[in-house]
N, C-alpha and C positions, 0 to 999 in steps of 0.2 A: 631738376637741374636746369637752370637757365642757360641756353646755348649762346655762346659768344659768336656774333655774326662776323663773317668775313667781308672785306670791302665790296666785293661784287654782289653781296646779298643785301646791300642797302635799300634797293627798291622794295624788297620783301619786308624789310624792317620798317620802312616808312608806312607801308600798307597795314602792317600789324599794329602800329601805333594809332593809325586812324581808326582801325577796327576797335581797339580798346577805348578810344575816346567816344566812339559811337555807343558802345556798350555802357560806359559810365554815364553818358548823357541820358540813355534810355532808363537806367536805374534811378538816376537823380530826379528825373521829371516824370517818371512812370509813363513813358510813351513807348508804344510798341514799334520797334524798328527791326522786327524779325526779318522782313524781306530784304531790307538794306544790309543787315548782318550776313545773311546767307549769300547775298550778291558779293559782298566784300570778301568773305571766306573763299568763295569760288575764284575770285580774282587773285587772291593770294596764292592759291594752289596752282592756278594757271601761270602766274608770274614765276613762281619757283620752278615749275616744270620747264618753262621756256629757258630759264637761266641754266638749269642743270642738263638740259638736252643739248646745249651749245657751249659747254665749258671749253676753255682753252687749256693747253698743256700746263701753263703757269698756274691757272686757277686750280687744276687738279693737284699740283704740287702743294698749293696752299691748304687744300683739304687734307692731303696726306699728312701734313704737319700740324693739323689742328690739335691744340692742347687737350681738347675734350674727346678726341678720337679714342676708341678702345685700343688699349695696348695689349701686349702679348699675354700678360697675366689675367687681364679681363677676359680674354678668350679662353684661357686655360680654365678659369673658374666656371665659365658658362658651357663650354663644349666638352669638357673632360670630367671624369670622376676619379676618385682615389689618387689624387695628385700627391706625390712625395718628391720634394725638391732635394737634389743631391748637390753637394758643394765641393769646390776645390779641384785643382788640376793635378794634384799630387807632385807638383814641381815647385810652384812659387806661392800660390794663394788662391783665393776665391774672387771671382769677378762678378759683382752684382749687376752688371749690365747684361750678363748672359745667364739668365736663370735656366737651369736644366733639371730634368727629373724623369720620373716614371709616372704613368697615368693610364687611364682606360678611356677609350672612346668607342661607343657601340659595343661590339663583341671583341674588339682588339685591345690587348694590353700593348703599350708602346712606350718608346722613349721620346721625350719632347725636349727639343733645344730651341731657345728663343732669345730675342733681344728686347730689352725692356727700357723704356724711357721713364721720366718722372713728370708729374703734373705741376709741381711747385719747385722752388729753388732747393729746398732741403732734399726732396726726393731725386731731383736731377743731379745733385752733387753725389748722392748715394749711388745712383745708376750711371754716373758719368755721361749724362745726356744720351744714353743709348749707344755710346761708342766704346766698344770692348777693347780691352788690353790683350796681349798675347795669351795670358792665362785663361781668358774667356774662351778663346778658340781651342786651347788645349783641353779645357774642361769639357767643351762640347764634343771633342774627339774621343775623350775618355768615355763619355756616356754612349757615344755611337758604337764604340768597340764593345762595350758592355751589352748593348742591344744586339750586336752581331753574335756575341757569345750565347745569349739566351734566345736567339731567333725572334727578336721583337722588331716590328717596323719602326722607322724613325720619322717623326714629324718635326719640321723646322718652321718656326714663325719668325719671319724676317722683318725687322723694323729698325733701321739704323741710318744715320747720315753717312756713316763710314766708320772704319776702325779708328781707334784713337791714334792721332799722329804725333803725340808728344815725345819728349826725350826718353821717359821711362819705357814707353812702348817700343821705341827703336832699340833701346838698350837690351830689352828682353826679346828682340827679334820678331816683330810683328809680321814682317813679310814672310819669314820662314814658317811661322805658325799658320798663316793663311794658306801658303803653298802646300804644306803638308796636309791640311784639311782637304784641299782640292784633290790631291792625289789619293788620299785614303777614302774619301767619299765615293770617288769614281769606282773603287774596287770593293766597296762594302757589299757583303753578300746578303743583305736584307733590304726590303723595300724602303724607299725614302720618298716622302712627299713634302715639298717645301711650298710655303705660302708667303708672298709679300703682302703684309697687312697694312703697311704705311709707307715708310721710306725704304727703298732698296738702294743704298748708296755704295757704289764702287766695290772694291774687294772686301770691304767689311760685310757686305751682304752676301757676296759670292762665297765667302768662307764657310757658310753653312747652307749654300744654295745649290749644290750639285745634287740633283734628285731625279728620280724616275718620272715624277710628275711635278711640274712647277706651276703653281697657281698664283693669281694676283687678284686682290680686291679691286673693284671697279674704279675707285679713285686713288689707288696707290700708284707709285711709280718705281721704276727699276732702271738704273742708269749707271754708266761708267764713271760719271762725274756729276756733281751738283750743278744746277743751272747757274748759280752765282759764281762758282769756280770757273766754269766754262766761259762765262761772260768776262771774267777778270783776265783770262788768258787770251781770248780772241779779240775782245774789244778794249782791253785794258781798263774796263769799267764795269762794276757789278750791276749797273742800272739796266744793262741789256739782258738780264736774266730771263725775262719773258720770251725774248727772241731765241735765246739759247735753249730754253725748254722746248720750243717748237722744233728746233733743228735736231735735238737729241733723240726725238722719237721715243720718249720715255713713258708714254701713257699705256694703259692696259690694251687699248685697241691697236695701237702701233706695235706693241710687243707681240700681240697675238698674230698680227699679220706677218711679222718677221720670223715667227716660229720660236721666239725666245721663251714664251710661256705657253702652257697647254690649255688653260682654262681661265676665264674671267669670272670671278665670284661677284654676283650683284650685291649692291648695298642699298639700304633704305633710301627713299627719296630725300635728297638734301645731304646725304653723306652718312657714314657709319656713326659719326658723333651724335646724331640726332636720335638714334635708337640702338643702344648697345645690345639689347636682347635680340632684336630682329637681325642685326648684323651677325651676331654669334650663331643664330639659327641657320642663316644662309651658309656661313663658313662650316659649321658642323655637318650639314648635309653634304657639302662639297667634299669634305675630308673623308666621310664615310664612303661616299661613292667612289672616290679615287683609291682608297685603301682596298676596297673590294676588288678593284681592277688589278692592282699591282700585287696583292697577296696571292692571287690565283696563279702567278707565274713562278716558275722554278728559279733558283739562284742563277743558273746559267743564262736563262732567258732574260732575267733582269739585267745582268751585266752586259749582255750583247745589245739589248735595246738602249741601255743607258749610254753605252759607247757610241752607238749610231746616232743617238739624239744629239749629243754634244759635238760629234764630228761634223754634223750638218750645219751648225751655227757658223755664220760668217761666209758661207759659200755664195758666190754670185758670179754672173757671167756678163761680159761686156761684148757688145756688138758694134761694129762700125756703122756709120750712116749709110755707106754704100750697100752693106749687107741687108740693112733694113729696107732700103729702097728696092733691092732686088727681090725681096719677098713680095713686095706689092706688084 
């Protein structure tokens, strides 16, 4: 699969083109350019590493949205076995943007709830661009309650720009559906592990994100609002999205520092879209490690720790300049 480059990867793309020209010239004229080829390959690796070691928040948002990035079902197929998808919320219908089911990972049988995007127009229409309707959240809650009944851990794979904001969604009470999920997940008596694998947009992500352990992939983002929407509100112009992305502190490192997530899962060099199998291997290892940790706890311990975890979010202290100077 040929990887579609992002704008900031153009220096690497240019070097790759020069490398290919060098190889073609070598084959055509039967001249040994092995030393030059090795030097060029080393320069490509160094340039890519330099780019990816200094990514801006906006560049990470672009990676998180890459159309070739592994989606939820790509991870399900690689990290889990015995996957059985379950359909419908038993109220309105089935939401294809929210695939849910039962599966096995390592020694654990579990319930998996996820958000799925599409790679082309046809699939995006089917999956509603990863934006779930209320029935998607109600289906997820139905599966989580089933998991609680049979004492199965829950794994949530988060990847959405946000819940669908259209008229049909409002008519079927999207806000109420997400709010109920927040309440019920907080009191669910089985372990929950959530992973932001791509976009973690607003309440659409949080609707399946209340968990004992919240993980995030290295180039994913988790935010109360998209950078474009933030830019449109604050600057009255979407062109300031890169500045908004920096201000929102939505990257994995920022979120780890703020205590919003518990672990950052590494990605292959250049992003998960460059090696689906390796990205899935990293995620599978992280999921098994965290499942081992949370399944060792009793239900009461889980609930108490989950409550404490979310109560701490947003706590901060302000000190006056005089108080700071007094300390000195």
